[in-house]
C-alpha positions as CSV (number, residue, x, y, z in Angstrom):
1,M,-10.6,-11.0,-21.0
2,V,-7.1,-11.2,-22.4
3,K,-6.0,-14.0,-24.7
4,E,-2.7,-14.4,-23.0
5,Y,-0.8,-12.6,-20.3
6,N,2.6,-13.7,-19.1
7,I,4.4,-12.8,-15.8
8,V,7.9,-13.8,-14.8
9,I,8.6,-13.4,-11.1
10,T,12.2,-13.5,-9.9
11,G,14.3,-12.8,-6.9
12,V,16.3,-14.8,-4.4
13,G,15.3,-17.7,-2.1
14,G,13.3,-16.6,0.9
15,Q,11.6,-13.5,-0.7
16,G,8.2,-15.1,-1.2
17,I,8.4,-15.5,-4.9
18,L,6.4,-18.7,-5.0
19,T,3.7,-17.3,-2.7
20,A,3.4,-14.3,-5.1
21,A,3.0,-16.6,-8.1
22,N,0.3,-18.6,-6.3
23,L,-1.6,-15.4,-5.3
24,L,-1.6,-14.1,-8.9
25,G,-2.5,-17.6,-10.2
26,W,-5.5,-18.0,-7.9
27,T,-6.7,-14.5,-8.7
28,A,-6.6,-15.2,-12.5
29,L,-8.5,-18.4,-11.9
30,R,-11.2,-16.6,-9.9
31,E,-11.6,-14.2,-12.8
32,G,-12.3,-17.0,-15.2
33,Y,-9.0,-17.4,-16.9
34,K,-7.1,-20.6,-17.8
35,V,-4.0,-20.5,-15.6
36,R,-0.6,-22.1,-15.6
37,V,2.0,-21.6,-12.9
38,G,5.5,-23.0,-13.1
39,E,8.7,-22.6,-11.1
40,V,12.4,-23.2,-11.4
41,H,14.2,-23.0,-8.1
42,G,17.8,-23.0,-9.2
43,M,19.4,-22.6,-5.8
44,S,16.2,-22.4,-3.6
45,Q,18.1,-21.8,-0.4
46,R,18.3,-18.3,1.1
47,F,19.9,-15.9,-1.4
48,G,19.8,-18.4,-4.3
49,S,18.3,-17.3,-7.6
50,V,14.6,-18.2,-8.0
51,I,12.2,-17.8,-11.0
52,S,8.5,-18.5,-11.3
53,Y,6.1,-18.1,-14.1
54,V,2.4,-17.1,-14.1
55,R,0.5,-17.5,-17.4
56,F,-3.2,-16.8,-17.8
57,G,-5.7,-16.1,-20.6
58,E,-8.3,-17.7,-22.8
59,N,-5.9,-20.2,-24.3
60,V,-2.7,-20.9,-22.3
61,Y,-1.1,-24.3,-22.4
62,G,2.5,-24.6,-21.2
63,A,3.6,-23.6,-17.7
64,M,6.9,-21.9,-18.7
65,V,6.9,-18.4,-20.3
66,P,8.7,-18.6,-23.7
67,E,11.7,-16.2,-24.1
68,G,10.6,-12.9,-25.5
69,K,7.0,-13.3,-24.4
70,A,6.7,-11.9,-20.9
71,D,4.5,-8.9,-20.5
72,V,6.0,-8.2,-17.1
73,I,9.1,-9.2,-15.1
74,L,8.2,-8.7,-11.5
75,S,11.5,-8.7,-9.7
76,F,12.2,-8.7,-5.9
77,E,15.8,-7.8,-6.5
78,P,17.2,-5.5,-9.2
79,V,19.9,-7.7,-10.7
80,E,17.6,-10.7,-10.8
81,A,15.5,-8.7,-13.3
82,L,18.5,-8.5,-15.6
83,R,19.3,-12.1,-15.1
84,Y,16.0,-13.1,-16.8
85,I,15.5,-10.0,-19.1
86,N,15.6,-12.3,-22.1
87,Y,12.0,-13.4,-21.2
88,L,10.7,-9.9,-21.6
89,K,8.8,-9.0,-24.8
90,K,9.7,-5.8,-26.7
91,G,7.9,-2.9,-25.0
92,G,7.2,-4.9,-21.9
93,L,7.6,-3.8,-18.2
94,V,10.2,-4.5,-15.6
95,F,8.8,-3.8,-12.1
96,T,11.4,-4.2,-9.4
97,N,12.1,-3.8,-5.7
98,S,15.1,-1.3,-5.6
99,R,16.8,-2.9,-2.5
100,P,19.8,-5.0,-3.7
101,I,20.9,-8.3,-2.2
102,W,24.6,-8.6,-3.0
103,P,25.7,-12.0,-4.3
104,V,28.6,-13.6,-2.5
105,Q,31.0,-12.7,-5.3
106,V,30.2,-9.0,-4.9
107,S,30.6,-9.2,-1.1
108,M,34.0,-10.8,-1.6
109,G,35.1,-8.1,-4.0
110,L,35.3,-10.5,-7.0
111,A,32.5,-8.9,-9.0
112,K,30.8,-5.5,-9.2
113,Y,27.1,-4.8,-8.6
114,P,25.7,-2.6,-11.3
115,S,24.3,0.8,-10.3
116,H,20.6,1.5,-10.4
117,E,21.2,3.9,-13.3
118,E,23.0,1.2,-15.3
119,I,20.2,-1.4,-14.7
120,K,17.6,1.2,-15.8
121,R,19.6,2.0,-18.9
122,I,20.0,-1.6,-20.0
123,V,16.2,-2.3,-19.6
124,E,15.1,0.9,-21.3
125,E,17.7,1.3,-24.1
126,D,18.8,-2.3,-24.9
127,F,15.4,-3.9,-24.4
128,E,13.1,-1.0,-25.2
129,A,11.1,-1.8,-22.0
130,K,9.6,0.3,-19.3
131,Y,11.4,0.3,-15.9
132,I,9.7,1.0,-12.6
133,S,11.6,0.6,-9.3
134,F,11.0,1.5,-5.7
135,D,11.9,0.4,-2.2
136,A,9.2,-2.2,-1.6
137,E,11.0,-3.6,1.5
138,N,10.6,-0.3,3.3
139,L,6.9,-0.3,2.7
140,A,6.7,-3.9,3.8
141,K,8.3,-2.9,7.1
142,E,5.8,-0.1,7.4
143,A,3.0,-2.6,7.0
144,G,4.5,-4.7,9.8
145,N,7.0,-7.2,8.4
146,V,9.6,-7.3,5.6
147,I,8.2,-10.7,4.5
148,S,5.2,-8.9,2.9
149,T,7.5,-7.3,0.3
150,N,6.0,-9.6,-2.3
151,V,2.5,-8.4,-1.6
152,V,3.6,-4.7,-1.7
153,L,5.0,-5.4,-5.2
154,I,1.7,-7.2,-6.3
155,G,-0.3,-4.2,-5.1
156,A,1.9,-1.9,-7.1
157,L,1.7,-4.1,-10.2
158,T,-2.1,-3.9,-10.2
159,Q,-1.9,-0.2,-11.0
160,T,0.2,-0.5,-14.1
161,P,-1.4,0.2,-17.5
162,D,-3.4,-2.7,-19.0
163,F,-2.8,-5.1,-16.0
164,P,-5.8,-7.4,-16.4
165,L,-6.5,-8.6,-12.8
166,S,-8.7,-6.7,-10.4
167,P,-7.2,-5.4,-7.1
168,E,-10.5,-6.5,-5.4
169,T,-10.1,-10.1,-6.5
170,I,-6.5,-10.1,-5.2
171,R,-7.7,-8.8,-1.8
172,E,-10.2,-11.7,-1.7
173,V,-7.5,-14.2,-2.5
174,I,-5.2,-12.8,0.2
175,K,-8.0,-13.2,2.8
176,V,-8.3,-17.0,2.0
177,S,-4.7,-17.8,1.2
178,V,-2.6,-16.5,4.1
179,S,-2.7,-17.4,7.8
180,P,-5.5,-15.5,9.7
181,K,-2.8,-14.0,11.9
182,V,-1.3,-12.0,8.9
183,I,-4.3,-11.2,6.8
184,E,-4.4,-7.6,8.0
185,L,-0.7,-7.2,7.6
186,N,-0.8,-8.4,4.0
187,L,-3.8,-6.3,3.1
188,K,-2.0,-3.2,4.5
189,A,1.1,-4.1,2.5
190,F,-1.1,-4.5,-0.7
191,E,-2.6,-1.1,-0.2
192,L,0.7,0.6,0.4
193,G,2.1,-0.9,-2.8
194,L,-1.0,0.2,-4.7
195,K,-0.8,3.7,-3.4
196,K,3.0,3.9,-4.1
197,A,2.4,2.9,-7.7
198,N,-0.1,5.7,-8.2
199,S,2.6,8.2,-7.3
200,L,5.1,6.6,-9.7
201,L,2.9,6.0,-12.8
């Protein structure tokens, strides 16, 4: 049992961020932890920035992760990880989908989207954190639907060092949390993410 574990989940509207937070929250609850889940939508419509917090442990009180206290930033879009990097603790982990979603300003030529190498450098050098990135959307499509990208990322996250929640418990929560029509799809997405992480770590 961990005393406190903090996850910041971020991305853009429509990527399943709140669903991912609920899956992790229910898993922690099943494993006997005190759990707090909080969310800040910002612009919750499609392509608007979204952030959610999952906190669990023996003694966890507030729903929002304090700045500098997140063990993990789980990001569904690379630049969104940088947007909320201030939440990450020193030596923490940034785990992100590598597929970018360009903001309107970038599409209009008013701003520049940073390269993958630049994002990695900022995380590793400026924040002394570990950075793991892969194309989770492609694995979600392999599972059957791009909407399962969130579950691919959760599957991968379970294989990172010191992650306290059991993959088996997450599988159980998936079975009772999603529509019966998409249980197998989500379980396949979870396994694909888990296997991908084993090749990266």
